[in-house]
C-alpha positions in Angstrom: 23.1 130.6 92.2 19.3 130.5 92.0 19.5 127.6 89.6 21.9 125.5 91.7 20.7 122.1 92.8 22.3 121.2 96.2 23.2 117.6 97.2 24.1 116.8 100.8 26.9 114.2 100.5 25.8 112.4 103.7 22.3 111.8 102.1 23.6 110.4 98.8 24.2 106.9 97.6 27.8 106.1 97.1 27.4 105.6 93.4 25.9 109.1 93.0 28.7 110.8 94.9 31.1 109.0 92.6 29.2 110.1 89.5 29.1 113.7 90.6 32.7 113.9 91.7 34.2 112.3 88.6 32.0 114.3 86.4 32.9 117.6 88.0 36.6 117.2 88.7 37.8 117.0 85.1 40.0 116.3 83.4 41.9 114.2 86.0 45.5 113.2 85.3 46.0 109.5 85.2 48.5 107.8 87.5 49.7 104.8 85.4 51.4 103.1 88.3 54.2 100.5 87.9 55.1 98.4 90.9 56.8 95.1 91.9 55.6 92.5 94.4 57.9 91.2 97.1 58.3 88.1 94.9 59.5 90.2 92.0 56.3 90.1 89.8 55.6 93.3 87.8 52.3 95.1 88.0 50.9 98.1 86.0 47.6 99.7 86.5 46.0 103.2 85.9 44.4 105.3 88.6 42.5 108.5 87.9 42.4 109.5 91.6 45.9 110.9 91.2 47.7 114.2 91.2 50.8 116.2 92.2 50.6 117.4 95.8 53.6 119.7 96.0 57.0 120.5 94.5 59.4 121.0 97.5 59.7 118.1 98.1 58.2 116.9 94.8 55.3 114.6 95.9 52.5 112.8 94.0 49.6 110.9 95.4 47.1 108.3 94.2 44.4 106.4 96.0 43.3 102.8 95.6 40.0 101.1 96.5 40.6 98.3 99.0 37.3 96.5 98.6 36.4 93.7 97.9 40.2 93.0 98.2 43.4 94.9 98.4 44.5 95.6 94.9 47.9 94.3 93.7 49.2 97.9 93.3 48.4 98.8 96.9 49.9 95.5 98.2 53.1 96.0 96.2 53.7 99.6 97.1 53.2 98.8 100.8 55.7 96.0 100.6 58.4 97.6 98.5 57.9 101.2 99.4 58.3 102.2 95.7 56.4 102.8 92.5 56.6 104.6 89.2 54.2 107.0 87.5 54.2 106.6 83.8 52.5 109.6 82.0 49.7 108.5 79.7 49.8 110.2 76.3 48.1 109.8 73.0 50.7 107.2 71.9 50.1 105.0 75.0 46.4 105.5 75.8 45.3 102.2 74.2 47.9 100.3 76.1 46.9 102.1 79.3 43.3 100.9 78.7 44.4 97.4 78.2 46.3 97.4 81.5 43.1 98.4 83.3 41.6 94.9 83.0 41.1 93.1 86.3 43.9 90.6 86.0 45.0 88.2 88.7 48.3 88.8 90.6 50.0 86.2 88.5 49.5 88.2 85.3 52.2 90.7 84.1 50.2 93.7 82.8 53.2 94.9 80.9 53.1 91.7 78.8 49.3 91.7 78.5 49.4 95.3 77.1 52.3 94.7 74.8 54.6 97.0 76.8 58.3 96.8 77.7 59.2 96.9 81.4 62.5 98.5 82.3 63.9 98.7 85.9 63.9 101.9 87.8 67.2 103.7 88.2 66.6 104.7 91.8 63.7 102.6 93.1 62.7 99.0 92.9 59.8 99.5 90.5 59.3 99.0 86.7 59.0 101.8 84.2 57.1 101.7 80.8 59.8 102.0 78.2 57.2 103.3 75.7 56.1 106.1 78.0 57.1 109.7 77.0 57.8 110.5 80.7 58.1 108.6 84.0 58.5 109.6 87.6 60.3 107.2 90.0 58.8 107.5 93.5 59.6 106.3 96.9 56.7 105.9 99.4 56.5 109.0 101.6 53.3 108.3 103.6 49.9 106.5 103.5 46.5 107.6 104.7 43.4 105.4 105.0 40.1 106.9 104.1 36.9 105.6 105.7 33.4 107.1 105.8 32.5 108.1 109.4 35.2 106.0 110.9 33.9 102.8 109.4 35.9 100.2 107.5 38.5 101.6 105.1 37.4 102.1 101.6 40.4 103.8 100.0 44.1 103.9 100.8 46.0 107.0 99.7 49.7 106.6 98.8 52.0 109.6 98.8 55.3 109.2 96.9 58.3 111.4 96.9 59.7 111.8 93.3 63.3 110.6 93.2 63.9 110.9 89.5 62.2 112.4 86.4 62.7 110.7 83.0 61.4 112.8 80.1 61.7 112.4 76.3 63.8 115.3 75.0 61.4 116.0 72.2 58.8 117.3 74.7 61.3 119.5 76.6 62.6 123.1 76.5 65.1 122.8 79.3 62.9 121.8 82.2 59.8 123.3 80.6 57.4 120.7 79.1 55.9 121.4 75.7 52.3 120.5 76.1 51.6 120.2 72.4 54.4 117.7 72.1 53.6 115.7 75.3 49.9 115.2 74.4 49.0 113.9 77.8 45.6 112.3 78.4 43.1 113.2 81.1 40.2 111.2 82.5 36.6 112.5 82.2 33.5 110.8 83.6 32.6 107.3 82.6 34.5 106.1 79.5 35.5 109.7 78.5 39.0 110.9 78.0 40.6 114.1 76.7 44.0 115.3 75.6 45.3 118.2 77.7 45.7 120.3 74.6 42.0 120.2 73.6 40.9 123.8 73.5 43.9 124.9 75.5 44.4 128.6 76.1 46.6 130.9 78.3 45.8 133.5 80.9 48.4 135.9 82.4 48.1 136.0 86.2 47.5 139.4 87.7 
């Protein structure tokens, strides 16, 4: 503790809080979010502010920056109340990166990244056919985040998982075989890691 350097978040520049937070909270799962506009246009974009929030009911959440404009994903999910989470793995990481480009709303990221969009079975949102696993989600709640009550900077979307689609090769019943899944996590900057890098087990007391 004597060697700690302490930062008061209220005294920091926004860029520095971002660098510290994304450098310390690692690896972060990637929410590769598929959505559809009210006009029926597909959208696909990755978000590393994403995680599972609970299992009963099964809920996931991701947050989207709203400045300088509301991102297509946020607008779509607000309109249709639905989205998919496509798990990023070693096989799809390059396509995920391609879909991260700042495209206009008229561009279909599935096509731009060379991916196949398939309709959800329970919600009105597209799934990545090449993904090893996908969660179909219905919007459960939203929360706006704003510093000190000022203008909104992030909007958090909570989705209730309505269906799980998982490739059988990574399953033992309902248990996921991590070595087969080879999921990808986000580090700081341009860094990524597989979730099996240096993996080990501890038995809980």
